[in-house]
C-alpha positions in Angstrom: 118.8 114.6 144.0 115.9 112.4 142.4 115.9 110.1 145.0 118.0 107.9 147.3 118.7 104.1 147.4 118.8 102.1 150.2 120.4 98.0 150.9 116.4 97.9 152.7 115.2 99.2 149.1 116.8 96.4 147.1 116.2 93.8 150.0 112.9 94.4 150.4 112.7 93.5 146.1 113.9 90.2 147.2 111.4 88.6 149.5 107.8 88.2 149.7 105.8 91.0 151.5 103.4 90.2 154.4 100.9 90.9 152.3 102.2 88.4 149.2 102.3 85.7 151.9 98.9 86.1 153.0 97.6 85.7 149.6 99.5 83.1 148.3 101.3 81.4 151.3 101.9 77.9 149.5 104.4 79.6 147.2 106.0 81.9 149.8 108.9 79.3 150.5 109.0 77.9 146.8 113.0 78.8 146.3 112.6 78.7 142.4 110.0 81.6 142.8 112.8 83.2 145.3 115.5 82.6 142.3 113.7 84.3 140.0 113.1 87.6 142.1 116.8 87.7 142.2 117.3 87.5 138.5 114.2 90.3 138.3 115.9 92.9 140.9 119.3 92.3 139.1 117.9 93.9 136.1 116.0 96.4 137.4 116.6 100.2 137.4 117.7 101.9 140.3 114.2 104.5 139.3 112.3 101.6 140.1 113.4 100.7 143.4 114.4 104.0 144.8 112.7 106.0 147.2 111.0 109.4 145.9 110.6 110.7 148.7 113.9 112.3 150.0 114.8 113.4 153.8 117.5 114.8 154.0 119.5 117.2 156.4 121.4 120.6 155.9 124.5 120.5 156.6 124.8 122.6 159.3 122.4 120.9 161.2 123.1 119.4 164.4 124.1 116.4 164.9 121.3 115.5 167.4 118.9 116.4 164.9 120.5 114.2 162.3 120.2 111.1 164.7 116.8 112.4 166.0 115.6 112.6 162.1 116.9 109.1 161.5 115.1 107.5 164.5 112.2 109.0 163.6 111.7 107.7 159.9 113.7 104.3 160.6 116.8 105.1 158.5 120.2 104.9 158.7 121.6 107.5 156.7 120.6 110.9 155.0 122.0 113.0 152.6 123.5 116.3 153.2 122.7 119.1 151.3 124.6 122.7 151.2 122.6 126.3 151.2 121.3 125.1 147.4 120.1 122.2 148.2 123.2 120.3 146.6 124.1 116.9 147.6 127.5 117.3 149.6 127.5 114.1 151.4 125.9 111.7 153.4 125.7 111.0 157.0 125.1 108.0 158.7 124.5 106.6 162.8 127.9 104.7 162.4 129.9 108.6 161.5 127.5 110.1 164.3 128.6 107.2 167.0 132.1 107.7 165.8 132.2 111.5 166.1 130.2 111.3 169.6 132.7 108.2 171.2 135.8 108.8 169.0 137.3 111.7 171.4 136.3 109.8 174.7 138.3 106.3 174.1 142.0 105.7 173.0 143.2 103.6 170.4 139.3 103.7 168.5 139.8 103.6 164.9 
């Protein structure tokens, strides 16, 4: 793995940052500028947007470690790796929730 990309990585490219708003408040509400941003984001390459610092978890780690890592890092998904560091899956908060709650609730799908 060389990087990881999330919805937040993409969405953050579409809207002005706090720094941008402070520098140019007058244009921050300019919908033409926002439309231009959308067009620019649609032509960007993954390598230009992805997070290069990868936070992953080993397949044998307890769910609590995965949940705690996501909570501390304010992320919703983690790449799951094997003993060789190969990507074998992705775990999300939703998967953890279902794994913990599903056996306890009848009719939960």
